[in-house]
VOSE-984245 format. One record per residue: residue number from 1; x, y, z of N, C-alpha, C, O in turn; residue in one letter. Coordinates in nm, 3 decimals, decimal comma. Example, Ala and Ser with C-alpha at 12.3 -4.5 7.8 and 13.67 -1.06 7.14 Angstrom:
2
@resi 1; n.x 1,319; n.y -0,569; n.z 0,780; ca.x 1,230; ca.y -0,450; ca.z 0,780; c.x 1,320; c.y -0,330; c.z 0,780; o.x 1,424; o.y -0,332; o.z 0,846; resn A
@resi 2; n.x 1,285; n.y -0,225; n.z 0,708; ca.x 1,367; ca.y -0,106; ca.z 0,714; c.x 1,290; c.y 0,003; c.z 0,787; o.x 1,341; o.y 0,114; o.z 0,804; resn S
END
This chain:
97
@resi 1; n.x -2,484; n.y -0,705; n.z -0,473; ca.x -2,443; ca.y -0,604; ca.z -0,419; c.x -2,352; c.y -0,580; c.z -0,297; o.x -2,412; o.y -0,597; o.z -0,191; resn X
@resi 2; n.x -2,246; n.y -0,551; n.z -0,286; ca.x -2,177; ca.y -0,565; ca.z -0,149; c.x -2,272; c.y -0,492; c.z -0,035; o.x -2,355; o.y -0,403; o.z -0,051; resn X
@resi 3; n.x -2,231; n.y -0,563; n.z 0,087; ca.x -2,335; ca.y -0,544; ca.z 0,225; c.x -2,263; c.y -0,429; c.z 0,265; o.x -2,142; o.y -0,448; o.z 0,264; resn X
@resi 4; n.x -2,301; n.y -0,307; n.z 0,304; ca.x -2,256; ca.y -0,181; ca.z 0,332; c.x -2,259; c.y -0,182; c.z 0,509; o.x -2,363; o.y -0,210; o.z 0,568; resn X
@resi 5; n.x -2,177; n.y -0,159; n.z 0,556; ca.x -2,162; ca.y -0,071; ca.z 0,747; c.x -2,123; c.y 0,030; c.z 0,702; o.x -2,068; o.y 0,066; o.z 0,598; resn X
@resi 6; n.x -2,162; n.y 0,081; n.z 0,805; ca.x -2,182; ca.y 0,245; ca.z 0,851; c.x -2,052; c.y 0,297; c.z 0,950; o.x -2,037; o.y 0,228; o.z 1,050; resn X
@resi 7; n.x -1,988; n.y 0,375; n.z 0,938; ca.x -1,895; ca.y 0,426; ca.z 0,971; c.x -1,870; c.y 0,593; c.z 1,010; o.x -1,835; o.y 0,680; o.z 0,931; resn X
@resi 8; n.x -1,896; n.y 0,608; n.z 1,144; ca.x -1,916; ca.y 0,755; ca.z 1,223; c.x -1,773; c.y 0,811; c.z 1,274; o.x -1,718; o.y 0,749; o.z 1,365; resn X
@resi 9; n.x -1,715; n.y 0,914; n.z 1,224; ca.x -1,618; ca.y 0,945; ca.z 1,258; c.x -1,608; c.y 1,125; c.z 1,296; o.x -1,650; o.y 1,196; o.z 1,204; resn X
@resi 10; n.x -1,569; n.y 1,181; n.z 1,389; ca.x -1,574; ca.y 1,356; ca.z 1,399; c.x -1,432; c.y 1,341; c.z 1,373; o.x -1,344; o.y 1,266; o.z 1,414; resn X
@resi 11; n.x -1,443; n.y 1,473; n.z 1,259; ca.x -1,331; ca.y 1,520; ca.z 1,212; c.x -1,291; c.y 1,689; c.z 1,198; o.x -1,362; o.y 1,775; o.z 1,145; resn X
@resi 12; n.x -1,209; n.y 1,701; n.z 1,237; ca.x -1,171; ca.y 1,865; ca.z 1,220; c.x -1,269; c.y 1,917; c.z 1,113; o.x -1,297; o.y 1,858; o.z 1,008; resn X
@resi 13; n.x -1,317; n.y 2,041; n.z 1,154; ca.x -1,379; ca.y 2,084; ca.z 1,064; c.x -1,343; c.y 2,152; c.z 0,913; o.x -1,417; o.y 2,171; o.z 0,817; resn X
@resi 14; n.x -1,195; n.y 2,183; n.z 0,933; ca.x -1,118; ca.y 2,180; ca.z 0,820; c.x -1,089; c.y 2,117; c.z 0,713; o.x -1,074; o.y 2,157; o.z 0,597; resn X
@resi 15; n.x -1,076; n.y 1,938; n.z 0,796; ca.x -1,059; ca.y 1,863; ca.z 0,726; c.x -1,203; c.y 1,836; c.z 0,618; o.x -1,192; o.y 1,826; o.z 0,495; resn X
@resi 16; n.x -1,331; n.y 1,828; n.z 0,694; ca.x -1,429; ca.y 1,807; ca.z 0,623; c.x -1,471; c.y 1,932; c.z 0,537; o.x -1,563; o.y 1,898; o.z 0,462; resn X
@resi 17; n.x -1,447; n.y 2,033; n.z 0,524; ca.x -1,423; ca.y 2,143; ca.z 0,443; c.x -1,357; c.y 2,108; c.z 0,339; o.x -1,409; o.y 2,117; o.z 0,228; resn X
@resi 18; n.x -1,218; n.y 2,055; n.z 0,359; ca.x -1,134; ca.y 2,024; ca.z 0,210; c.x -1,190; c.y 1,905; c.z 0,209; o.x -1,152; o.y 1,885; o.z 0,093; resn X
@resi 19; n.x -1,256; n.y 1,792; n.z 0,240; ca.x -1,316; ca.y 1,713; ca.z 0,147; c.x -1,419; c.y 1,776; c.z 0,070; o.x -1,415; o.y 1,768; o.z -0,053; resn X
@resi 20; n.x -1,523; n.y 1,847; n.z 0,136; ca.x -1,607; ca.y 1,931; ca.z 0,019; c.x -1,564; c.y 2,000; c.z -0,068; o.x -1,617; o.y 2,001; o.z -0,178; resn X
@resi 21; n.x -1,482; n.y 2,057; n.z -0,046; ca.x -1,373; ca.y 2,101; ca.z -0,160; c.x -1,352; c.y 2,001; c.z -0,300; o.x -1,386; o.y 1,999; o.z -0,418; resn X
@resi 22; n.x -1,287; n.y 1,934; n.z -0,220; ca.x -1,261; ca.y 1,760; ca.z -0,338; c.x -1,352; c.y 1,767; c.z -0,409; o.x -1,351; o.y 1,801; o.z -0,527; resn X
@resi 23; n.x -1,470; n.y 1,725; n.z -0,320; ca.x -1,594; ca.y 1,655; ca.z -0,365; c.x -1,654; c.y 1,763; c.z -0,484; o.x -1,682; o.y 1,735; o.z -0,601; resn X
@resi 24; n.x -1,661; n.y 1,859; n.z -0,433; ca.x -1,724; ca.y 1,985; ca.z -0,547; c.x -1,679; c.y 1,984; c.z -0,659; o.x -1,755; o.y 1,976; o.z -0,756; resn X
@resi 25; n.x -1,521; n.y 1,993; n.z -0,676; ca.x -1,433; ca.y 1,995; ca.z -0,779; c.x -1,438; c.y 1,877; c.z -0,881; o.x -1,416; o.y 1,895; o.z -1,000; resn X
@resi 26; n.x -1,468; n.y 1,759; n.z -0,827; ca.x -1,489; ca.y 1,624; ca.z -0,913; c.x -1,622; c.y 1,619; c.z -0,924; o.x -1,653; o.y 1,540; o.z -1,014; resn X
@resi 27; n.x -1,724; n.y 1,675; n.z -0,865; ca.x -1,856; ca.y 1,669; ca.z -0,890; c.x -1,896; c.y 1,510; c.z -0,829; o.x -1,980; o.y 1,441; o.z -0,887; resn X
@resi 28; n.x -1,829; n.y 1,467; n.z -0,717; ca.x -1,872; ca.y 1,371; ca.z -0,641; c.x -1,926; c.y 1,359; c.z -0,525; o.x -1,899; o.y 1,467; o.z -0,474; resn X
@resi 29; n.x -1,997; n.y 1,286; n.z -0,433; ca.x -2,015; ca.y 1,298; ca.z -0,336; c.x -1,977; c.y 1,314; c.z -0,240; o.x -1,860; o.y 1,286; o.z -0,269; resn X
@resi 30; n.x -1,970; n.y 1,351; n.z -0,084; ca.x -1,859; ca.y 1,349; ca.z -0,031; c.x -1,820; c.y 1,245; c.z 0,021; o.x -1,700; o.y 1,224; o.z 0,043; resn X
@resi 31; n.x -1,971; n.y 1,112; n.z 0,066; ca.x -1,895; ca.y 0,952; ca.z 0,092; c.x -1,816; c.y 0,913; c.z -0,023; o.x -1,744; o.y 0,815; o.z -0,007; resn X
@resi 32; n.x -1,816; n.y 0,963; n.z -0,121; ca.x -1,763; ca.y 0,875; ca.z -0,246; c.x -1,635; c.y 0,908; c.z -0,224; o.x -1,551; o.y 0,820; o.z -0,244; resn X
@resi 33; n.x -1,582; n.y 1,069; n.z -0,170; ca.x -1,445; ca.y 1,100; ca.z -0,188; c.x -1,358; c.y 1,057; c.z -0,085; o.x -1,239; o.y 1,029; o.z -0,089; resn X
@resi 34; n.x -1,468; n.y 1,059; n.z 0,037; ca.x -1,419; ca.y 0,976; ca.z 0,207; c.x -1,418; c.y 0,842; c.z 0,167; o.x -1,330; o.y 0,788; o.z 0,234; resn X
@resi 35; n.x -1,465; n.y 0,767; n.z 0,099; ca.x -1,468; ca.y 0,606; ca.z 0,110; c.x -1,324; c.y 0,594; c.z -0,019; o.x -1,245; o.y 0,500; o.z -0,017; resn X
@resi 36; n.x -1,318; n.y 0,684; n.z -0,098; ca.x -1,187; ca.y 0,677; ca.z -0,198; c.x -1,084; c.y 0,721; c.z -0,123; o.x -0,974; o.y 0,675; o.z -0,156; resn X
@resi 37; n.x -1,088; n.y 0,810; n.z -0,017; ca.x -0,937; ca.y 0,842; ca.z 0,003; c.x -0,886; c.y 0,757; c.z 0,125; o.x -0,768; o.y 0,742; o.z 0,157; resn X
@resi 38; n.x -1,019; n.y 0,693; n.z 0,200; ca.x -0,993; ca.y 0,541; ca.z 0,289; c.x -0,908; c.y 0,438; c.z 0,195; o.x -0,800; o.y 0,384; o.z 0,216; resn X
@resi 39; n.x -0,990; n.y 0,432; n.z 0,091; ca.x -0,916; ca.y 0,313; ca.z 0,011; c.x -0,770; c.y 0,325; c.z -0,056; o.x -0,684; o.y 0,242; o.z -0,081; resn X
@resi 40; n.x -0,778; n.y 0,462; n.z -0,074; ca.x -0,614; ca.y 0,477; ca.z -0,098; c.x -0,524; c.y 0,449; c.z 0,006; o.x -0,446; o.y 0,354; o.z -0,004; resn X
@resi 41; n.x -0,527; n.y 0,513; n.z 0,092; ca.x -0,502; ca.y 0,540; ca.z 0,234; c.x -0,438; c.y 0,380; c.z 0,255; o.x -0,322; o.y 0,339; o.z 0,256; resn X
@resi 42; n.x -0,574; n.y 0,311; n.z 0,274; ca.x -0,548; ca.y 0,171; ca.z 0,365; c.x -0,430; c.y 0,092; c.z 0,251; o.x -0,334; o.y 0,030; o.z 0,298; resn X
@resi 43; n.x -0,454; n.y 0,102; n.z 0,099; ca.x -0,363; ca.y 0,017; ca.z 0,026; c.x -0,248; c.y 0,058; c.z -0,010; o.x -0,181; o.y -0,012; o.z -0,086; resn X
@resi 44; n.x -0,210; n.y 0,158; n.z 0,028; ca.x -0,073; ca.y 0,249; ca.z 0,011; c.x 0,006; c.y 0,164; c.z 0,173; o.x 0,112; o.y 0,103; o.z 0,180; resn X
@resi 45; n.x -0,090; n.y 0,192; n.z 0,277; ca.x -0,020; ca.y 0,133; ca.z 0,404; c.x 0,015; c.y 0,007; c.z 0,402; o.x 0,121; o.y -0,045; o.z 0,439; resn X
@resi 46; n.x -0,098; n.y -0,048; n.z 0,350; ca.x -0,102; ca.y -0,219; ca.z 0,296; c.x 0,040; c.y -0,241; c.z 0,253; o.x 0,125; o.y -0,304; o.z 0,315; resn X
@resi 47; n.x 0,057; n.y -0,170; n.z 0,119; ca.x 0,175; ca.y -0,220; ca.z 0,007; c.x 0,301; c.y -0,204; c.z 0,111; o.x 0,361; o.y -0,306; o.z 0,148; resn X
@resi 48; n.x 0,343; n.y -0,058; n.z 0,165; ca.x 0,421; ca.y -0,047; ca.z 0,219; c.x 0,481; c.y -0,170; c.z 0,367; o.x 0,595; o.y -0,173; o.z 0,415; resn X
@resi 49; n.x 0,375; n.y -0,247; n.z 0,404; ca.x 0,396; ca.y -0,271; ca.z 0,493; c.x 0,446; c.y -0,421; c.z 0,426; o.x 0,532; o.y -0,486; o.z 0,485; resn X
@resi 50; n.x 0,393; n.y -0,466; n.z 0,310; ca.x 0,393; ca.y -0,583; ca.z 0,257; c.x 0,608; c.y -0,597; c.z 0,215; o.x 0,701; o.y -0,674; o.z 0,241; resn X
@resi 51; n.x 0,588; n.y -0,482; n.z 0,147; ca.x 0,711; ca.y -0,424; ca.z 0,096; c.x 0,860; c.y -0,428; c.z 0,224; o.x 0,976; o.y -0,470; o.z 0,218; resn X
@resi 52; n.x 0,784; n.y -0,369; n.z 0,321; ca.x 0,896; ca.y -0,393; ca.z 0,436; c.x 0,892; c.y -0,538; c.z 0,496; o.x 0,990; o.y -0,568; o.z 0,564; resn X
@resi 53; n.x 0,813; n.y -0,612; n.z 0,485; ca.x 0,801; ca.y -0,788; ca.z 0,523; c.x 0,875; c.y -0,798; c.z 0,441; o.x 0,984; o.y -0,769; o.z 0,490; resn X
@resi 54; n.x 0,889; n.y -0,830; n.z 0,306; ca.x 0,940; ca.y -0,868; ca.z 0,185; c.x 1,120; c.y -0,810; c.z 0,231; o.x 1,221; o.y -0,881; o.z 0,234; resn X
@resi 55; n.x 1,110; n.y -0,703; n.z 0,252; ca.x 1,287; ca.y -0,669; ca.z 0,212; c.x 1,295; c.y -0,734; c.z 0,347; o.x 1,356; o.y -0,834; o.z 0,311; resn X
@resi 56; n.x 1,275; n.y -0,754; n.z 0,507; ca.x 1,306; ca.y -0,841; ca.z 0,648; c.x 1,370; c.y -0,951; c.z 0,554; o.x 1,490; o.y -0,949; o.z 0,527; resn X
@resi 57; n.x 1,284; n.y -1,048; n.z 0,506; ca.x 1,279; ca.y -1,194; ca.z 0,476; c.x 1,364; c.y -1,197; c.z 0,355; o.x 1,409; o.y -1,306; o.z 0,319; resn X
@resi 58; n.x 1,392; n.y -1,094; n.z 0,288; ca.x 1,492; ca.y -1,099; ca.z 0,149; c.x 1,655; c.y -1,064; c.z 0,226; o.x 1,755; o.y -1,127; o.z 0,194; resn X
@resi 59; n.x 1,657; n.y -0,956; n.z 0,328; ca.x 1,787; ca.y -0,996; ca.z 0,390; c.x 1,800; c.y -1,068; c.z 0,510; o.x 1,892; o.y -1,039; o.z 0,587; resn X
@resi 60; n.x 1,702; n.y -1,178; n.z 0,543; ca.x 1,742; ca.y -1,261; ca.z 0,625; c.x 1,787; c.y -1,397; c.z 0,496; o.x 1,859; o.y -1,493; o.z 0,523; resn X
@resi 61; n.x 1,736; n.y -1,375; n.z 0,386; ca.x 1,769; ca.y -1,538; ca.z 0,280; c.x 1,908; c.y -1,464; c.z 0,238; o.x 1,999; o.y -1,545; o.z 0,219; resn X
@resi 62; n.x 1,932; n.y -1,372; n.z 0,225; ca.x 2,098; ca.y -1,349; ca.z 0,140; c.x 2,192; c.y -1,333; c.z 0,292; o.x 2,313; o.y -1,352; o.z 0,279; resn X
@resi 63; n.x 2,155; n.y -1,309; n.z 0,391; ca.x 2,270; ca.y -1,330; ca.z 0,508; c.x 2,242; c.y -1,502; c.z 0,504; o.x 2,338; o.y -1,565; o.z 0,461; resn X
@resi 64; n.x 2,168; n.y -1,553; n.z 0,528; ca.x 2,182; ca.y -1,658; ca.z 0,502; c.x 2,276; c.y -1,768; c.z 0,414; o.x 2,331; o.y -1,875; o.z 0,442; resn X
@resi 65; n.x 2,265; n.y -1,678; n.z 0,286; ca.x 2,332; ca.y -1,730; ca.z 0,173; c.x 2,473; c.y -1,716; c.z 0,216; o.x 2,555; o.y -1,807; o.z 0,204; resn X
@resi 66; n.x 2,500; n.y -1,600; n.z 0,266; ca.x 2,630; ca.y -1,530; ca.z 0,282; c.x 2,706; c.y -1,625; c.z 0,398; o.x 2,827; o.y -1,650; o.z 0,399; resn X
@resi 67; n.x 2,601; n.y -1,676; n.z 0,501; ca.x 2,686; ca.y -1,762; ca.z 0,612; c.x 2,681; c.y -1,920; c.z 0,536; o.x 2,775; o.y -1,996; o.z 0,555; resn X
@resi 68; n.x 2,587; n.y -1,953; n.z 0,469; ca.x 2,567; ca.y -2,044; ca.z 0,469; c.x 2,564; c.y -2,128; c.z 0,281; o.x 2,473; o.y -2,083; o.z 0,211; resn X
@resi 69; n.x 2,623; n.y -2,199; n.z 0,236; ca.x 2,611; ca.y -2,231; ca.z 0,107; c.x 2,496; c.y -2,315; c.z 0,064; o.x 2,439; o.y -2,337; o.z -0,043; resn X
@resi 70; n.x 2,484; n.y -2,350; n.z 0,168; ca.x 2,329; ca.y -2,451; ca.z 0,156; c.x 2,226; c.y -2,394; c.z 0,119; o.x 2,136; o.y -2,478; o.z 0,112; resn X
@resi 71; n.x 2,178; n.y -2,258; n.z 0,081; ca.x 2,054; ca.y -2,197; ca.z 0,029; c.x 2,079; c.y -2,186; c.z -0,103; o.x 2,179; o.y -2,145; o.z -0,163; resn X
@resi 72; n.x 1,959; n.y -2,234; n.z -0,145; ca.x 1,897; ca.y -2,260; ca.z -0,275; c.x 1,938; c.y -2,112; c.z -0,363; o.x 1,871; o.y -2,014; o.z -0,329; resn X
@resi 73; n.x 2,003; n.y -2,098; n.z -0,432; ca.x 2,019; ca.y -2,010; ca.z -0,552; c.x 1,912; c.y -1,941; c.z -0,613; o.x 1,886; o.y -1,821; o.z -0,616; resn X
@resi 74; n.x 1,821; n.y -2,098; n.z -0,691; ca.x 1,717; ca.y -2,014; ca.z -0,735; c.x 1,615; c.y -1,945; c.z -0,666; o.x 1,548; o.y -1,855; o.z -0,717; resn X
@resi 75; n.x 1,600; n.y -1,997; n.z -0,518; ca.x 1,506; ca.y -1,940; ca.z -0,458; c.x 1,538; c.y -1,794; c.z -0,435; o.x 1,460; o.y -1,702; o.z -0,456; resn X
@resi 76; n.x 1,688; n.y -1,780; n.z -0,381; ca.x 1,686; ca.y -1,659; ca.z -0,355; c.x 1,679; c.y -1,551; c.z -0,531; o.x 1,640; o.y -1,435; o.z -0,530; resn X
@resi 77; n.x 1,711; n.y -1,601; n.z -0,624; ca.x 1,687; ca.y -1,546; ca.z -0,709; c.x 1,556; c.y -1,450; c.z -0,748; o.x 1,536; o.y -1,333; o.z -0,781; resn X
@resi 78; n.x 1,457; n.y -1,611; n.z -0,715; ca.x 1,327; ca.y -1,629; ca.z -0,707; c.x 1,269; c.y -1,461; c.z -0,640; o.x 1,212; o.y -1,370; o.z -0,699; resn X
@resi 79; n.x 1,311; n.y -1,472; n.z -0,505; ca.x 1,273; ca.y -1,357; ca.z -0,386; c.x 1,313; c.y -1,236; c.z -0,450; o.x 1,227; o.y -1,150; o.z -0,468; resn X
@resi 80; n.x 1,426; n.y -1,217; n.z -0,484; ca.x 1,483; ca.y -1,094; ca.z -0,540; c.x 1,391; c.y -1,052; c.z -0,657; o.x 1,336; o.y -0,944; o.z -0,637; resn X
@resi 81; n.x 1,358; n.y -1,117; n.z -0,788; ca.x 1,286; ca.y -1,051; ca.z -0,861; c.x 1,154; c.y -1,043; c.z -0,827; o.x 1,078; o.y -0,991; o.z -0,909; resn X
@resi 82; n.x 1,101; n.y -1,090; n.z -0,703; ca.x 0,978; ca.y -1,081; ca.z -0,668; c.x 0,961; c.y -0,954; c.z -0,605; o.x 0,857; o.y -0,889; o.z -0,604; resn X
@resi 83; n.x 1,090; n.y -0,917; n.z -0,541; ca.x 1,097; ca.y -0,793; ca.z -0,476; c.x 1,080; c.y -0,681; c.z -0,559; o.x 1,010; o.y -0,580; o.z -0,558; resn X
@resi 84; n.x 1,177; n.y -0,737; n.z -0,639; ca.x 1,216; ca.y -0,601; ca.z -0,756; c.x 1,065; c.y -0,576; c.z -0,832; o.x 1,042; o.y -0,464; o.z -0,878; resn X
@resi 85; n.x 0,971; n.y -0,675; n.z -0,844; ca.x 0,822; ca.y -0,669; ca.z -0,908; c.x 0,775; c.y -0,546; c.z -0,791; o.x 0,745; o.y -0,429; o.z -0,815; resn X
@resi 86; n.x 0,782; n.y -0,617; n.z -0,657; ca.x 0,654; ca.y -0,532; ca.z -0,567; c.x 0,735; c.y -0,397; c.z -0,595; o.x 0,668; o.y -0,317; o.z -0,662; resn X
@resi 87; n.x 0,849; n.y -0,356; n.z -0,562; ca.x 0,906; ca.y -0,184; ca.z -0,558; c.x 0,850; c.y -0,134; c.z -0,681; o.x 0,779; o.y -0,034; o.z -0,679; resn X
@resi 88; n.x 0,878; n.y -0,200; n.z -0,798; ca.x 0,831; ca.y -0,152; ca.z -0,906; c.x 0,704; c.y -0,091; c.z -0,932; o.x 0,684; o.y 0,004; o.z -1,008; resn X
@resi 89; n.x 0,584; n.y -0,178; n.z -0,837; ca.x 0,423; ca.y -0,155; ca.z -0,838; c.x 0,456; c.y -0,037; c.z -0,738; o.x 0,430; o.y 0,077; o.z -0,775; resn X
@resi 90; n.x 0,503; n.y -0,055; n.z -0,635; ca.x 0,520; ca.y 0,046; ca.z -0,521; c.x 0,526; c.y 0,167; c.z -0,568; o.x 0,455; o.y 0,263; o.z -0,537; resn X
@resi 91; n.x 0,640; n.y 0,159; n.z -0,668; ca.x 0,728; ca.y 0,344; ca.z -0,730; c.x 0,580; c.y 0,348; c.z -0,809; o.x 0,518; o.y 0,444; o.z -0,764; resn X
@resi 92; n.x 0,509; n.y 0,285; n.z -0,901; ca.x 0,388; ca.y 0,349; ca.z -0,994; c.x 0,293; c.y 0,362; c.z -0,933; o.x 0,200; o.y 0,393; o.z -1,007; resn X
@resi 93; n.x 0,255; n.y 0,353; n.z -0,799; ca.x 0,132; ca.y 0,326; ca.z -0,740; c.x 0,151; c.y 0,505; c.z -0,630; o.x 0,066; o.y 0,583; o.z -0,590; resn X
@resi 94; n.x 0,280; n.y 0,504; n.z -0,620; ca.x 0,292; ca.y 0,638; ca.z -0,517; c.x 0,334; c.y 0,723; c.z -0,657; o.x 0,351; o.y 0,838; o.z -0,617; resn X
@resi 95; n.x 0,353; n.y 0,720; n.z -0,771; ca.x 0,334; ca.y 0,781; ca.z -0,899; c.x 0,187; c.y 0,846; c.z -0,945; o.x 0,164; o.y 0,937; o.z -1,024; resn X
@resi 96; n.x 0,134; n.y 0,799; n.z -0,900; ca.x -0,004; ca.y 0,771; ca.z -0,935; c.x -0,093; c.y 0,874; c.z -0,862; o.x -0,183; o.y 0,937; o.z -0,918; resn X
@resi 97; n.x -0,044; n.y 0,888; n.z -0,677; ca.x -0,101; ca.y 0,998; ca.z -0,621; c.x -0,045; c.y 1,136; c.z -0,612; o.x -0,110; o.y 1,225; o.z -0,557; resn X
END
């Protein structure tokens, strides 16, 4: 069983009412809706951060390749393939929202 922690937050009444409305629509507890929303938001934020970080690294690799022929083409192609996969996964995740 996972260890649990308590989180207290003061939120605007309108936000609480919206969360309660969603909980009622989906026959879920308010806690479940809040945890789900927090998880979704944090996963999206992490994915965007990783995508930006990858993009910067790939730009640096491309620039290095253009300026220096010693850069490994296989490594460059591998990074671009990984970036494309990350973008595709990000697009799928955004479509689910």
